[in-house]
MMTF fields as JSON, N, C-alpha, C and O atoms, coordinates in Angstrom:
{
  "mmtfVersion": "1.0.0",
  "mmtfProducer": "UNKNOWN",
  "numBonds": 511,
  "numAtoms": 512,
  "numGroups": 128,
  "numChains": 1,
  "numModels": 1,
  "chainsPerModel": [1],
  "groupsPerChain": [128],
  "chainIdList": ["A"],
  "bondAtomList": [4, 2, 8, 6, 12, 10, 16, 14, 20, 18, 24, 22, 28, 26, 32, 30, 36, 34, 40, 38, 44, 42, 48, 46, 52, 50, 56, 54, 60, 58, 64, 62, 68, 66, 72, 70, 76, 74, 80, 78, 84, 82, 88, 86, 92, 90, 96, 94, 100, 98, 104, 102, 108, 106, 112, 110, 116, 114, 120, 118, 124, 122, 128, 126, 132, 130, 136, 134, 140, 138, 144, 142, 148, 146, 152, 150, 156, 154, 160, 158, 164, 162, 168, 166, 172, 170, 176, 174, 180, 178, 184, 182, 188, 186, 192, 190, 196, 194, 200, 198, 204, 202, 208, 206, 212, 210, 216, 214, 220, 218, 224, 222, 228, 226, 232, 230, 236, 234, 240, 238, 244, 242, 248, 246, 252, 250, 256, 254, 260, 258, 264, 262, 268, 266, 272, 270, 276, 274, 280, 278, 284, 282, 288, 286, 292, 290, 296, 294, 300, 298, 304, 302, 308, 306, 312, 310, 316, 314, 320, 318, 324, 322, 328, 326, 332, 330, 336, 334, 340, 338, 344, 342, 348, 346, 352, 350, 356, 354, 360, 358, 364, 362, 368, 366, 372, 370, 376, 374, 380, 378, 384, 382, 388, 386, 392, 390, 396, 394, 400, 398, 404, 402, 408, 406, 412, 410, 416, 414, 420, 418, 424, 422, 428, 426, 432, 430, 436, 434, 440, 438, 444, 442, 448, 446, 452, 450, 456, 454, 460, 458, 464, 462, 468, 466, 472, 470, 476, 474, 480, 478, 484, 482, 488, 486, 492, 490, 496, 494, 500, 498, 504, 502, 508, 506],
  "bondOrderList": [1, 1, 1, 1, 1, 1, 1, 1, 1, 1, 1, 1, 1, 1, 1, 1, 1, 1, 1, 1, 1, 1, 1, 1, 1, 1, 1, 1, 1, 1, 1, 1, 1, 1, 1, 1, 1, 1, 1, 1, 1, 1, 1, 1, 1, 1, 1, 1, 1, 1, 1, 1, 1, 1, 1, 1, 1, 1, 1, 1, 1, 1, 1, 1, 1, 1, 1, 1, 1, 1, 1, 1, 1, 1, 1, 1, 1, 1, 1, 1, 1, 1, 1, 1, 1, 1, 1, 1, 1, 1, 1, 1, 1, 1, 1, 1, 1, 1, 1, 1, 1, 1, 1, 1, 1, 1, 1, 1, 1, 1, 1, 1, 1, 1, 1, 1, 1, 1, 1, 1, 1, 1, 1, 1, 1, 1, 1],
  "groupList": [{"groupName": "MET", "atomNameList": ["N", "CA", "C", "O"], "elementList": ["N", "C", "C", "O"], "formalChargeList": [0, 0, 0, 0], "bondAtomList": [1, 0, 2, 1, 3, 2], "bondOrderList": [1, 1, 2], "singleLetterCode": "M", "chemCompType": "L-PEPTIDE LINKING"}, {"groupName": "SER", "atomNameList": ["N", "CA", "C", "O"], "elementList": ["N", "C", "C", "O"], "formalChargeList": [0, 0, 0, 0], "bondAtomList": [1, 0, 2, 1, 3, 2], "bondOrderList": [1, 1, 2], "singleLetterCode": "S", "chemCompType": "L-PEPTIDE LINKING"}, {"groupName": "ILE", "atomNameList": ["N", "CA", "C", "O"], "elementList": ["N", "C", "C", "O"], "formalChargeList": [0, 0, 0, 0], "bondAtomList": [1, 0, 2, 1, 3, 2], "bondOrderList": [1, 1, 2], "singleLetterCode": "I", "chemCompType": "L-PEPTIDE LINKING"}, {"groupName": "ASN", "atomNameList": ["N", "CA", "C", "O"], "elementList": ["N", "C", "C", "O"], "formalChargeList": [0, 0, 0, 0], "bondAtomList": [1, 0, 2, 1, 3, 2], "bondOrderList": [1, 1, 2], "singleLetterCode": "N", "chemCompType": "L-PEPTIDE LINKING"}, {"groupName": "LYS", "atomNameList": ["N", "CA", "C", "O"], "elementList": ["N", "C", "C", "O"], "formalChargeList": [0, 0, 0, 0], "bondAtomList": [1, 0, 2, 1, 3, 2], "bondOrderList": [1, 1, 2], "singleLetterCode": "K", "chemCompType": "L-PEPTIDE LINKING"}, {"groupName": "GLY", "atomNameList": ["N", "CA", "C", "O"], "elementList": ["N", "C", "C", "O"], "formalChargeList": [0, 0, 0, 0], "bondAtomList": [1, 0, 2, 1, 3, 2], "bondOrderList": [1, 1, 2], "singleLetterCode": "G", "chemCompType": "PEPTIDE LINKING"}, {"groupName": "ARG", "atomNameList": ["N", "CA", "C", "O"], "elementList": ["N", "C", "C", "O"], "formalChargeList": [0, 0, 0, 0], "bondAtomList": [1, 0, 2, 1, 3, 2], "bondOrderList": [1, 1, 2], "singleLetterCode": "R", "chemCompType": "L-PEPTIDE LINKING"}, {"groupName": "VAL", "atomNameList": ["N", "CA", "C", "O"], "elementList": ["N", "C", "C", "O"], "formalChargeList": [0, 0, 0, 0], "bondAtomList": [1, 0, 2, 1, 3, 2], "bondOrderList": [1, 1, 2], "singleLetterCode": "V", "chemCompType": "L-PEPTIDE LINKING"}, {"groupName": "ALA", "atomNameList": ["N", "CA", "C", "O"], "elementList": ["N", "C", "C", "O"], "formalChargeList": [0, 0, 0, 0], "bondAtomList": [1, 0, 2, 1, 3, 2], "bondOrderList": [1, 1, 2], "singleLetterCode": "A", "chemCompType": "L-PEPTIDE LINKING"}, {"groupName": "TYR", "atomNameList": ["N", "CA", "C", "O"], "elementList": ["N", "C", "C", "O"], "formalChargeList": [0, 0, 0, 0], "bondAtomList": [1, 0, 2, 1, 3, 2], "bondOrderList": [1, 1, 2], "singleLetterCode": "Y", "chemCompType": "L-PEPTIDE LINKING"}, {"groupName": "LEU", "atomNameList": ["N", "CA", "C", "O"], "elementList": ["N", "C", "C", "O"], "formalChargeList": [0, 0, 0, 0], "bondAtomList": [1, 0, 2, 1, 3, 2], "bondOrderList": [1, 1, 2], "singleLetterCode": "L", "chemCompType": "L-PEPTIDE LINKING"}, {"groupName": "THR", "atomNameList": ["N", "CA", "C", "O"], "elementList": ["N", "C", "C", "O"], "formalChargeList": [0, 0, 0, 0], "bondAtomList": [1, 0, 2, 1, 3, 2], "bondOrderList": [1, 1, 2], "singleLetterCode": "T", "chemCompType": "L-PEPTIDE LINKING"}, {"groupName": "ASP", "atomNameList": ["N", "CA", "C", "O"], "elementList": ["N", "C", "C", "O"], "formalChargeList": [0, 0, 0, 0], "bondAtomList": [1, 0, 2, 1, 3, 2], "bondOrderList": [1, 1, 2], "singleLetterCode": "D", "chemCompType": "L-PEPTIDE LINKING"}, {"groupName": "GLN", "atomNameList": ["N", "CA", "C", "O"], "elementList": ["N", "C", "C", "O"], "formalChargeList": [0, 0, 0, 0], "bondAtomList": [1, 0, 2, 1, 3, 2], "bondOrderList": [1, 1, 2], "singleLetterCode": "Q", "chemCompType": "L-PEPTIDE LINKING"}, {"groupName": "GLU", "atomNameList": ["N", "CA", "C", "O"], "elementList": ["N", "C", "C", "O"], "formalChargeList": [0, 0, 0, 0], "bondAtomList": [1, 0, 2, 1, 3, 2], "bondOrderList": [1, 1, 2], "singleLetterCode": "E", "chemCompType": "L-PEPTIDE LINKING"}, {"groupName": "PHE", "atomNameList": ["N", "CA", "C", "O"], "elementList": ["N", "C", "C", "O"], "formalChargeList": [0, 0, 0, 0], "bondAtomList": [1, 0, 2, 1, 3, 2], "bondOrderList": [1, 1, 2], "singleLetterCode": "F", "chemCompType": "L-PEPTIDE LINKING"}, {"groupName": "PRO", "atomNameList": ["N", "CA", "C", "O"], "elementList": ["N", "C", "C", "O"], "formalChargeList": [0, 0, 0, 0], "bondAtomList": [1, 0, 2, 1, 3, 2], "bondOrderList": [1, 1, 2], "singleLetterCode": "P", "chemCompType": "L-PEPTIDE LINKING"}],
  "groupTypeList": [0, 1, 2, 2, 3, 4, 2, 5, 6, 6, 4, 1, 1, 7, 8, 6, 7, 9, 10, 4, 1, 5, 4, 5, 4, 2, 11, 2, 3, 4, 6, 12, 13, 4, 14, 9, 15, 1, 11, 12, 7, 10, 13, 9, 4, 2, 3, 13, 16, 15, 8, 10, 11, 5, 11, 1, 5, 4, 9, 12, 8, 11, 2, 3, 7, 3, 5, 5, 5, 11, 11, 5, 13, 7, 14, 8, 2, 6, 10, 8, 2, 1, 6, 8, 10, 7, 14, 2, 3, 14, 14, 9, 4, 16, 10, 10, 4, 8, 14, 5, 10, 0, 11, 6, 12, 16, 6, 0, 7, 14, 6, 4, 4, 16, 5, 13, 16, 4, 8, 6, 4, 4, 15, 13, 15, 1, 4, 6],
  "groupIdList": [1, 2, 3, 4, 5, 6, 7, 8, 9, 10, 11, 12, 13, 14, 15, 16, 17, 18, 19, 20, 21, 22, 23, 24, 25, 26, 27, 28, 29, 30, 31, 32, 33, 34, 35, 36, 37, 38, 39, 40, 41, 42, 43, 44, 45, 46, 47, 48, 49, 50, 51, 52, 53, 54, 55, 56, 57, 58, 59, 60, 61, 62, 63, 64, 65, 66, 67, 68, 69, 70, 71, 72, 73, 74, 75, 76, 77, 78, 79, 80, 81, 82, 83, 84, 85, 86, 87, 88, 89, 90, 91, 92, 93, 94, 95, 96, 97, 98, 99, 100, 101, 102, 103, 104, 105, 106, 107, 108, 109, 110, 111, 112, 113, 114, 115, 116, 117, 118, 119, 120, 121, 122, 123, 124, 125, 126, 127, 128],
  "secStructList": [7, 7, 7, 3, 3, 3, 3, 3, 3, 3, 6, 6, 3, 3, 3, 3, 3, 3, 3, 3, 3, 1, 1, 7, 7, 3, 3, 3, 6, 6, 3, 3, 2, 2, 2, 2, 1, 7, 1, 2, 2, 2, 2, 2, 2, 2, 2, 2, 2, 2, 2, 2, 2, 6, 7, 6, 6, 6, 3, 3, 3, 3, 3, 3, 3, 3, 1, 1, 7, 2, 2, 2, 2, 2, 2, 2, 2, 2, 2, 2, 2, 2, 2, 2, 2, 2, 2, 2, 7, 4, 4, 4, 2, 2, 2, 2, 2, 2, 6, 6, 7, 1, 1, 7, 7, 7, 7, 7, 7, 7, 7, 7, 7, 6, 6, 1, 1, 1, 1, 1, 7, 7, 7, 7, 7, 7, 7, 7],
  "xCoordList": [-16.466, -15.521, -15.082, -14.625, -15.27, -14.943, -13.379, -12.783, -12.732, -11.434, -11.008, -11.685, -9.891, -9.228, -8.037, -7.144, -7.942, -7.102, -6.221, -6.814, -4.952, -3.885, -2.593, -2.206, -2.051, -0.723, 0.443, 0.262, 1.644, 2.854, 3.925, 4.007, 4.652, 5.87, 7.191, 7.198, 8.298, 9.519, 10.598, 10.621, 11.351, 12.188, 11.437, 10.67, 11.724, 10.882, 9.945, 9.217, 9.871, 8.959, 7.6, 7.419, 6.613, 5.209, 4.386, 4.239, 3.884, 3.062, 1.696, 1.307, 0.84, -0.508, -1.21, -1.287, -1.607, -2.042, -3.509, -4.213, -4.068, -5.49, -5.496, -4.856, -6.22, -6.232, -7.882, -8.798, -7.97, -9.376, -9.039, -7.981, -10.381, -10.198, -9.853, -10.331, -9.118, -8.526, -7.735, -7.843, -6.845, -6.135, -4.65, -3.769, -4.399, -3.017, -2.043, -0.834, -2.641, -1.909, -1.635, -2.495, -0.108, 0.419, 0.813, 1.549, 0.223, 0.755, 1.318, 0.72, 2.477, 3.08, 3.459, 4.311, 2.63, 2.782, 2.605, 3.298, 1.641, 0.94, 1.741, 1.62, 2.782, 3.741, 3.699, 3.148, 4.232, 3.966, 4.973, 5.955, 4.793, 5.799, 7.08, 8.105, 7.139, 8.487, 9.218, 10.444, 8.411, 9.097, 9.802, 10.914, 8.849, 9.238, 10.501, 11.364, 10.43, 11.437, 11.833, 11.076, 13.147, 13.628, 14.213, 14.189, 14.715, 15.502, 14.532, 13.38, 15.005, 14.05, 13.87, 12.758, 14.861, 14.921, 13.668, 12.809, 13.617, 12.613, 11.203, 10.235, 11.025, 9.777, 9.339, 8.133, 10.279, 9.921, 9.505, 8.558, 10.085, 9.711, 8.228, 7.369, 7.887, 6.454, 5.482, 4.454, 5.928, 4.722, 4.992, 4.302, 5.977, 5.926, 4.721, 4.511, 3.932, 2.668, 1.624, 0.905, 1.645, 0.796, 0.949, -0.017, 2.447, 2.888, 2.671, 2.151, 3.027, 2.688, 1.423, 1.144, 0.388, -1.165, -1.773, -2.91, -1.024, -1.617, -2.69, -3.593, -2.505, -3.537, -2.798, -3.095, -1.794, -1.216, -2.13, -2.761, -2.182, -3.089, -4.55, -5.305, -5.071, -6.258, -6.663, -7.84, -5.684, -5.993, -5.063, -3.867, -5.834, -5.037, -4.719, -5.522, -3.53, -2.816, -2.73, -2.168, -3.22, -2.78, -1.96, -2.475, -0.723, 0.224, 0.779, 1.389, 0.581, 1.122, 2.387, 2.208, 3.501, 4.642, 5.637, 6.089, 5.916, 6.934, 7.808, 7.568, 8.924, 10.038, 11.062, 10.702, 12.143, 13.059, 13.719, 13.579, 14.438, 15.051, 14.179, 13.115, 14.638, 13.981, 13.729, 12.592, 14.822, 14.568, 13.387, 12.381, 13.454, 12.522, 11.117, 10.034, 11.228, 9.775, 9.122, 7.898, 10.057, 9.542, 9.063, 8.093, 9.88, 9.268, 8.169, 7.41, 7.913, 6.722, 5.535, 4.56, 5.579, 4.652, 4.341, 3.178, 5.455, 5.216, 4.342, 3.398, 4.564, 3.824, 2.424, 1.441, 2.223, 0.815, 0.016, -1.113, 0.599, 0.016, -0.44, -1.563, 0.476, 0.281, -0.987, -1.916, -0.917, -2.093, -3.416, -4.39, -3.574, -4.577, -5.204, -6.418, -4.318, -4.59, -5.152, -6.023, -4.763, -5.237, -6.571, -7.434, -6.81, -8.187, -9.284, -10.459, -8.764, -9.597, -9.786, -10.964, -8.881, -9.076, -8.116, -6.913, -8.713, -7.896, -7.003, -5.994, -7.384, -6.529, -5.16, -4.365, -4.752, -3.533, -2.633, -1.415, -3.139, -2.132, -1.247, -0.095, -1.46, -0.363, 0.956, 2.158, 0.386, 1.413, 2.171, 3.382, 1.536, 2.433, 3.364, 4.509, 2.824, 3.323, 4.808, 5.929, 4.465, 5.602, 6.982, 8.142, 6.495, 7.558, 8.065, 9.097, 7.341, 7.855, 7.306, 7.872, 6.212, 5.645, 4.706, 4.325, 4.246, 3.139, 3.814, 3.117, 5.027, 5.604, 6.222, 6.78, 6.026, 6.649, 7.928, 8.119, 8.962, 10.352, 10.609, 10.507, 10.882, 10.922, 12.068, 12.127, 13.128, 14.377, 14.31, 13.845, 14.85, 14.722, 16.205, 17.026, 16.559, 17.754, 17.782, 16.853, 18.971, 19.245, 19.423, 20.029, 18.918, 19.318, 20.599, 21.381, 20.865, 22.175, 22.089, 21.144, 23.173, 23.381, 24.21, 25.094, 23.878, 24.497, 26.14, 26.426, 27.012, 28.49, 29.157, 30.308, 28.444, 29.077, 28.56, 27.4, 29.333, 29.207, 28.066, 27.337, 27.943, 26.776, 26.168, 26.369, 25.414, 24.581, 25.593, 25.408, 26.521, 27.753, 29.096, 29.8, 29.513, 30.739, 31.051, 30.208, 32.413, 32.772, 33.72, 34.365, 33.858, 34.908, 36.267, 36.396, 37.374, 38.718, 39.097, 38.989, 39.545, 39.887, 41.432, 42.331, 41.632, 43.01, 43.247, 42.569, 44.217, 44.688, 45.37, 45.188, 46.029, 46.806, 46.607, 47.101],
  "yCoordList": [70.539, 71.017, 72.454, 72.789, 73.209, 74.784, 74.817, 73.801, 76.002, 76.371, 76.466, 77.102, 75.819, 75.625, 76.585, 76.406, 77.526, 78.572, 78.305, 78.25, 78.104, 77.759, 78.712, 79.141, 78.947, 79.541, 78.901, 78.148, 79.107, 78.447, 79.56, 80.558, 79.296, 80.125, 79.382, 78.328, 80.041, 79.511, 80.712, 81.428, 80.892, 81.969, 83.305, 83.66, 84.15, 85.256, 85.054, 85.981, 83.804, 83.444, 83.151, 82.432, 83.711, 83.372, 82.946, 83.669, 81.725, 81.044, 81.015, 80.573, 81.445, 81.117, 80.249, 80.524, 79.491, 78.134, 78.103, 78.049, 78.135, 77.826, 76.533, 76.344, 75.577, 74.121, 74.042, 74.505, 73.333, 72.904, 71.806, 71.635, 70.979, 69.71, 69.971, 70.945, 69.169, 69.387, 68.18, 67.031, 68.661, 67.584, 67.691, 67.042, 68.392, 68.332, 69.492, 69.286, 70.691, 71.769, 72.789, 73.322, 72.954, 73.882, 75.081, 75.117, 76.18, 77.448, 78.297, 78.387, 78.912, 79.53, 81.122, 81.387, 82.027, 83.396, 83.624, 84.324, 82.971, 83.15, 82.53, 82.782, 81.487, 80.957, 79.391, 78.954, 78.704, 77.246, 76.71, 77.395, 75.591, 75.269, 74.887, 75.137, 74.315, 73.956, 75.186, 75.233, 76.172, 77.484, 78.245, 78.769, 78.21, 79.031, 78.304, 78.994, 76.984, 76.331, 75.321, 74.388, 75.476, 74.684, 73.5, 72.535, 73.315, 72.138, 70.963, 71.186, 69.788, 68.616, 68.509, 68.257, 68.687, 68.503, 69.584, 69.142, 70.926, 71.879, 71.399, 71.666, 70.724, 70.281, 69.163, 68.958, 68.327, 67.105, 67.506, 66.894, 68.641, 68.949, 69.43, 69.147, 70.167, 70.738, 69.727, 69.755, 68.646, 67.414, 66.38, 65.361, 66.525, 65.612, 65.422, 64.258, 66.258, 66.056, 65.267, 64.374, 65.689, 64.886, 63.528, 62.767, 63.042, 61.765, 61.053, 59.942, 61.56, 60.618, 60.376, 59.31, 61.354, 61.018, 60.283, 59.83, 60.113, 59.502, 60.259, 59.723, 61.58, 62.516, 63.254, 64.423, 62.602, 63.315, 63.501, 62.53, 64.495, 64.727, 64.838, 64.782, 64.974, 65.188, 66.632, 66.976, 67.497, 68.894, 69.742, 69.514, 70.906, 72.005, 73.055, 73.293, 73.647, 74.627, 75.832, 75.835, 76.993, 78.133, 78.875, 79.1, 79.236, 79.657, 80.958, 81.274, 81.758, 83.122, 83.082, 82.84, 83.275, 83.217, 84.38, 84.616, 85.084, 86.038, 86.096, 85.529, 86.861, 86.939, 85.624, 84.497, 85.838, 84.68, 84.318, 84.988, 83.155, 82.664, 81.482, 81.219, 80.741, 79.652, 78.551, 78.086, 78.018, 76.813, 77.29, 76.582, 78.527, 78.828, 79.179, 79.151, 79.42, 79.455, 78.168, 78.039, 77.106, 75.843, 75.049, 74.292, 75.321, 74.797, 75.383, 74.706, 76.695, 77.502, 76.849, 76.531, 76.608, 75.971, 74.674, 74.327, 73.825, 72.491, 72.503, 71.715, 73.286, 73.178, 73.824, 73.273, 74.882, 75.163, 74.091, 73.818, 73.447, 72.189, 71.153, 70.649, 70.933, 69.824, 70.228, 69.456, 71.594, 71.953, 71.835, 71.409, 72.163, 72.097, 70.839, 70.685, 69.843, 68.543, 67.973, 67.114, 68.341, 67.923, 68.462, 67.759, 69.709, 70.105, 69.437, 69.456, 68.737, 68.067, 66.717, 66.391, 65.915, 64.755, 64.645, 64.673, 64.484, 64.41, 63.183, 63.193, 62.067, 60.92, 60.988, 60.092, 62.265, 62.521, 62.998, 62.845, 63.507, 64.18, 63.342, 63.775, 61.998, 61.278, 60.932, 60.919, 60.704, 60.398, 61.448, 61.329, 62.723, 64.037, 64.316, 64.69, 64.115, 64.461, 63.503, 63.925, 62.323, 61.274, 61.74, 61.629, 62.28, 63.037, 64.289, 64.747, 64.95, 66.109, 67.393, 68.475, 67.268, 68.145, 69.056, 70.019, 68.777, 69.351, 70.522, 71.32, 70.471, 71.326, 72.594, 72.589, 73.678, 75.016, 75.192, 75.18, 75.37, 75.3, 76.857, 77.906, 76.792, 78.264, 78.975, 80.148, 78.321, 78.932, 80.307, 80.295, 81.485, 82.664, 83.116, 82.47, 84.299, 85.083, 85.728, 86.381, 85.476, 86.292, 87.849, 88.183, 88.698, 90.024, 90.479, 89.935, 91.509, 92.259, 93.114, 93.815, 92.874, 93.689, 95.027, 95.065, 96.144, 97.193, 97.074, 96.368, 97.719, 97.667, 96.449, 96.172, 95.633, 94.648, 94.531, 94.86, 94.113, 94.184, 93.117, 93.391, 91.926, 90.985, 90.582, 91.215, 89.481, 88.993, 88.383, 88.631, 87.653, 87.166, 87.739, 87.905, 88.079, 88.719, 89.871, 90.752, 89.966, 91.109, 91.887, 91.334, 93.171, 93.947, 93.596, 93.401, 93.5, 93.235, 93.892, 95.108, 93.073, 93.594, 94.015, 93.18, 95.135, 95.892, 96.281, 97.125, 95.583, 95.747, 97.183, 97.909, 97.529, 98.925, 99.667, 100.787],
  "zCoordList": [-108.697, -107.96, -108.32, -109.412, -107.317, -107.852, -107.656, -107.298, -107.898, -107.85, -106.321, -105.513, -105.99, -104.677, -104.637, -105.465, -103.809, -103.546, -102.521, -101.444, -102.433, -101.379, -101.546, -102.633, -100.435, -100.526, -99.937, -98.981, -100.394, -99.88, -99.691, -100.407, -98.75, -98.714, -98.308, -97.673, -98.74, -98.623, -98.696, -99.697, -97.789, -97.743, -97.818, -96.923, -99.089, -99.379, -100.385, -100.74, -100.95, -101.972, -101.482, -100.5, -102.17, -101.921, -103.189, -104.174, -103.049, -104.185, -103.944, -102.863, -104.839, -104.867, -105.69, -106.888, -105.359, -106.264, -106.43, -105.421, -107.676, -107.976, -108.613, -109.648, -108.024, -108.543, -108.898, -108.217, -110.138, -110.354, -111.374, -111.979, -111.435, -112.09, -113.689, -114.27, -114.249, -115.61, -116.083, -115.653, -117.127, -117.757, -117.218, -117.782, -116.281, -115.584, -116.296, -116.396, -116.769, -117.334, -116.123, -115.422, -116.031, -115.057, -115.736, -116.722, -115.089, -115.716, -114.562, -113.49, -114.81, -113.633, -114.2, -115.049, -113.526, -114.155, -115.608, -116.346, -115.873, -117.384, -118.444, -119.643, -117.786, -118.841, -118.527, -117.517, -119.335, -119.129, -118.147, -117.861, -117.646, -116.424, -117.001, -116.365, -118.123, -118.763, -119.229, -119.329, -119.507, -120.002, -118.842, -118.903, -117.634, -116.64, -115.623, -115.081, -115.502, -114.811, -115.785, -116.054, -116.407, -117.549, -116.986, -117.75, -115.895, -115.33, -114.991, -114.62, -115.12, -115.002, -113.311, -112.847, -112.567, -111.101, -110.585, -109.822, -111.012, -110.56, -111.052, -110.34, -112.201, -112.684, -111.993, -111.855, -111.49, -110.696, -109.581, -109.087, -108.861, -107.281, -107.551, -106.716, -108.717, -108.801, -108.761, -108.084, -109.674, -109.948, -108.795, -108.825, -107.706, -106.636, -105.83, -105.491, -105.471, -104.761, -105.582, -105.133, -106.748, -107.837, -107.875, -107.818, -107.997, -108.218, -107.108, -107.217, -105.856, -104.618, -104.315, -103.766, -104.629, -104.457, -105.493, -105.362, -106.629, -107.854, -108.594, -109.236, -108.443, -109.269, -110.308, -110.554, -110.972, -112.052, -113.379, -113.798, -113.899, -114.997, -114.644, -115.615, -113.541, -113.084, -112.763, -112.867, -112.366, -112.055, -112.755, -112.937, -113.189, -113.709, -112.578, -111.676, -112.686, -111.68, -112.319, -113.414, -111.823, -112.142, -111.027, -109.931, -111.315, -110.102, -110.274, -111.295, -109.264, -109.152, -108.237, -107.043, -108.647, -107.53, -107.849, -108.969, -106.686, -106.669, -105.526, -104.461, -105.793, -104.797, -104.579, -104.92, -104.082, -103.768, -105.234, -106.258, -105.099, -106.183, -106.711, -106.15, -107.825, -108.235, -107.352, -107.278, -106.57, -105.577, -104.735, -104.68, -104.033, -102.985, -103.759, -103.175, -104.763, -105.758, -105.979, -106.008, -106.151, -106.437, -105.208, -105.207, -104.143, -102.859, -102.344, -101.651, -102.588, -102.17, -102.838, -102.158, -104.305, -105.13, -104.694, -104.487, -104.52, -103.868, -102.638, -102.59, -101.696, -100.411, -100.786, -100.291, -101.569, -101.895, -102.543, -102.135, -103.591, -104.269, -103.208, -103.164, -102.45, -101.241, -100.445, -100.209, -100.038, -99.076, -99.892, -99.272, -101.218, -102.081, -102.184, -102.044, -102.452, -102.539, -101.293, -101.43, -100.012, -98.839, -98.616, -98.091, -98.993, -99.021, -99.779, -99.412, -101.049, -101.957, -101.172, -101.021, -100.67, -99.886, -98.935, -99.193, -97.532, -96.397, -96.321, -95.616, -97.083, -97.131, -97.577, -97.293, -98.437, -98.973, -97.782, -97.863, -96.802, -95.708, -95.339, -95.312, -94.968, -94.322, -95.464, -95.201, -96.604, -97.835, -97.771, -97.587, -97.923, -98.138, -97.15, -97.405, -95.777, -94.505, -94.388, -94.102, -94.656, -94.716, -95.474, -95.075, -96.66, -97.586, -97.153, -97.642, -96.168, -95.637, -96.455, -96.301, -97.314, -98.12, -97.614, -98.279, -96.301, -95.579, -94.513, -93.885, -94.454, -93.432, -94.135, -95.232, -93.314, -93.805, -93.458, -92.242, -94.209, -93.8, -93.076, -93.712, -91.942, -91.265, -91.412, -91.044, -91.981, -92.23, -93.183, -94.323, -92.528, -93.171, -93.121, -92.469, -93.856, -93.898, -92.537, -92.063, -91.938, -90.654, -91.011, -92.029, -90.207, -90.351, -90.145, -89.366, -90.845, -90.834, -89.282, -88.92, -88.616, -87.377, -87.62, -88.477, -86.812, -87.032, -86.518, -85.55, -87.154, -86.87, -87.498, -87.16, -88.475, -88.87, -90.471, -90.718, -91.423, -92.745, -93.208, -94.162, -92.518, -92.748, -91.375, -90.338, -91.473, -90.46, -89.064, -87.873, -89.588, -88.576, -88.689, -87.692, -89.999, -90.403, -89.697, -89.528, -89.182, -88.426, -89.214, -90.105, -88.946, -89.512, -88.952, -87.744, -89.863, -89.34, -88.024, -87.871, -87.071, -85.845, -85.629, -85.73, -85.378, -85.452, -83.781, -83.195, -83.23, -81.875, -81.849, -80.872, -82.746, -82.56, -83.788, -83.919]
}
């Protein structure tokens, strides 16, 4: 098996995942997964596609991620890993799709409009 390259996005985060067979080592931006994302919830989200498909410890993942915050980055990584696993074996797709890991979350930050301080907020109205 050669290296499989997939991309995942969430909000303004972009994650590139390079998956190859190995012992389950996950490296994010040249740092260990536990060092990059310290909380257990974030680590669980990264390992979720492997746990659902029963492939924990079978693949090494090298991940480059940039933009956005921690949650956006984790969900971008999760989408990219799910896409890579589906390319390895098509039978994983129904399992991952049932958990909602195959769908790209389209929600983005709404743009700021002119004449307003933010997207929806208005300046204080003065009648006189």
